[in-house]
N, C-alpha and C positions, 0 to 999 in steps of 0.2 A: 643334638644341638649343632648348628653350623657355627664354626669358629673361624676367625680371621686374625692376621697379625701374629703376635707372640702367643696368643691364646691357643693356637693350634698345637703348641708344644706342651700344653698342660695335660695332666692326667686327672680327669674328673673323678676317678675312683678313689683317689687319695686327697685331692685338693678341694673339691666342691662339697657342698652340704645341702641336704634336702630334708623336707619333712616327709617321712617314709610311710606314714599311714598305718594301715591295719596289720602289717607284719609285726609291728611293735606290740600288738596285743599278745603275741606269744610270750614276750618277756613279762608282761603284766600278769598273765595267768600263771606263769612259772613262779613268780614271786608269791602269788596267792597260795599256790600249792606248797611252796617251801615254808611259808609262815603258818600253814595249816588253817588259814582263815577261810579257805574254800576247798571243796573237792569238785570233781567233775559233775557230781550229782547235786551240789548246792543249787538252790532255786532262788529266783527273784521275780518280781512283777515288773514287766517291761513297760515303761510309760511311753515309749516312742521318742520323746524329747525330754530334755532336762534343762532347767535354767539355774545357773550358778553365777554369782557376782554380776547379775543383770544380763549375762550372755546366755543365749539358748543354743544348744546343739542337739542333733537328732541322729537317729539311725539313717542308714543309706537311703531308705525309702520314706523317711519321715513318719513311719507307722509304728504302732505298738504291735508286738508279736505275741501278746497274751500274758496271762498270769502263770506263775510257777514254771518259768523257763529255766532249764538246767544250764549250768555253766558250759557243758559240752555243746548244747544246742546254741547258746549264745555265741560260742566260738565258731561253730559250724556256719552260722548265719552272719558272722562278722558284725554283731550288734555293738554299736558304740556304747549303748546304755549298759551292756553286759560288762565291758571293760571298766566303765565308770563305777559300776557296782563293786567290782573286784578291788579297785583302787580305794574306794571308800571303806571297804572292810579292812583292808591292810592299814590304812591311815596315812596321812600325808607324809609325816616324818619318816616312817619306816619305808614307805614306797620310794621316796626320794633317795634314801640311803642305799636301797637295793639297786635302783637304776644306775646310780653312780658307781656302785661296785661292778657293774657290767662294763665299766671302762668308758662310759660315754663322755666323760669330761676330761679325757686324756688322750694323747696320741697312742697309737697301737704299737709303734716301734717297727713298722714294716720297713724293709730295706729298699725303699724308694724315696726319691727326693721330694721336698716341698709338701710333706704331709700337713694337711690343714687341721684346724680345730673345729669340733662340733659346737653348736650353739645350744646350750642346755641350761641357760640361766633360769628358765621357767621351772626347772626341777628344784630350785632353791628358794622359791617365793613363799612357800607354805600356804598359798592361796588355793582354795578348792578348785577353781576353774582351771588354773594352769596345770595342776597335777592331774586332774581328770582328763584334760585334753592330751597330756603326754601319755596317758594310759592307752590311748588309741592312735598315737603316732602323729599328733598335730601339736604345733607350738614348740617343738624341739626339732632342730635341723642337724642331721648327722652326716658325716662322711660315709660313703658306701663301705669303706674298709672298716670303720668303727662299727658300722651296723653288722657286717659279717662276723667280726670278732665276737660281738655280744651274742648274736644268734648261734654261733658255734658252741657257746657254752651249754646251750640246751642239748645239743647233739653230742657233746663231749663229756658227759657225766657231771656237768655243772661247773667246770673249771675254764678259765680264760686261756686261750692259746696266744702265741705271738705269731701273727701272719708273716710269712716270709717267702722269698722266691728262690734263694740260693742256699746251699749247704757249704760250698767251698768256692773260693776265688783263686784261679790260677793266673799268676802274673807272668809276663813275657820274659822276665829275667830268670825264670826257672823255679821260683818259690811259690808256695800256695798258702792260703789262709783259710782255716776252717771257721765257719760262722756258728757260734754256739747259741742255743736257745734254752729257756728254762726246761728242766726235766719235768716229767709229769708230776712227780711228788712236790715240786716247788711252785707249781702254778697256783694262781689265786683262785680259791673256791668261792663261787657266787651263790649257787644253790646246791642242795644235796643230790646225791646220785638218785635217790628215790624220786625227788621232784623232777629231775631230768628225765627219768624213765616215764613218769606219768605225763609230762607235757608232750613227750614224744608220742605216747599212745594217743593223746587227745588230738595232736596234729595229724597223726595217721588216720584217725577217724574222720577228720576234715576232708582228707582226700578220698577215703573209701566211701563216704556217704553223701558228701555235699558238693565237692568240686565238680561242676557240671553234672549235678545230680548223680554222682557216683560213677560216671562213665569213664573217668580217668584211672580208676583203681587198677592196679597191676596184681593179677592173681598170684604170682610167684614171689613178689617183692613188696615189702612194706615201705611206703614212702610217707614221710612226715613233711607237711608243707602248709604254707599260708600265703594268701594274696594280700595286697595292700593297694588301696585307692585313696590318695591324699589330695586335698585341694591345695593349689599353689598360692602362696602368699602374694598379695598385690603390693609392690613396693611404693606405689603412689597412693598414699592415704591410708594404708593399713588394710586389714581385713584380707579376704581371699577372693580370687576370681571365681565366678560362678560356673565358668565353662573351660577351665584349665585344670588338668590333673597330672599328678605323678603316679605312675603305675609301678608296683614292685611285686616281686614274687621270690620267695625263698623256700628251699626244701632240702632235705638230706635223706640218704638212703644207703643201705637198708636202715630202717628207722632206729633200731635198737643197738646196732653196732655199725655205724655209718662209715663208708669209705669216702663219700663225697658230700659236700654241701654246695648247692648251686644257688646263686643270687642274681636276679635280673631286675633291671628297672628301665623305664622309658619315660622321658620327660615330655609332657604335653602331647600325647598321641591325638590324632585328629579323628573325629567322627565316631568315637567310642568312649564310654565313660568308665567301665570297670576293668580292672587288671585281669580278671578271669577271662575276659574276651580277647585280650591282647597278648598275654604272656604264657597262658597255660600250654598251648601247643609247643612253643619254643622250649619251655622247661621240660616237658615230657619227651620231646625229641632228643634233647641233650641227655636226659636221664637214661633213656633206652640205649642211646649210643654208648654211653659210659659203661653201662651194665654189660653190653655185648663186647665192647673193645677190651675191657679189663676182665672179662669172664667172671663176673661177680656171681657167687653161688646164690641160688634162691634161698630165701629165709622163711618162707611160709608156704603152706598148702591149705587153702581155705576156699570155701565156696564164695561167690560174690555176695557182698553185703547188700542189705536193703538201702535204698536211696532216700534222702530226705531233702534238706533245704538247699536253696541257692546260696552260693558263696561268692562274695565280691572281692 
């Protein structure tokens, strides 16, 4: 986004908020796993579109993808109806409670000025439409740093971190201040370690089998990742633009004992609709650089997986 005047000094990573789209499905599925209302093998019949409270929403292609679709397949294909099914199985009240436990309604405490608030009032309405929309990342607007903290819980054994930039501040007068953050045992637990491991496995399969039809799979490293394509809200009259999108992409690696989580987003890219088309190469270029620069040890030796569905 081009900024002018005082806005050029703002930090959109902590001040601005966006509807993040399908990366939020990772949170939804993790809640389903933690509450044991679903497993990766749970199936549902995909109607393609659903109508709730007089509003209709659809999959990215507006199509049904068949009967007996597994949760893993729904995540691979980024089906909105799959996330809706998970939210319905969890139940509105419990889903809302879990989402708020991910810290979406509070500041992260990052050591940067002017941290903004996310807009998550739709998580508190108890209306089917708002809660289902939130399950696939629409209708709630999050700061990027709040988004990263929530997603980090999936990679970090199910507990919330405190994002930060510094460990110690050295003052010119010769004294220093150590910045303390909660110890591992004192961090808020959102989901179990077992649910964290299973959502990591499911997100790794998204990369291995579906992201660009499996072409992005790294033979020596497990990478857990998810793309997101969200419609941008129209401030004039409500609703959403038909031709404006926010693209997001997050992933962590090695998937089961991660050293890094990478989060990318781009606002209203031109001439392309899906995040898999705009951010995949950037994410994997960064991933490979970090693996090489920090000499991260390989965590697997396996033959290439079979490929399946398109991921958006």
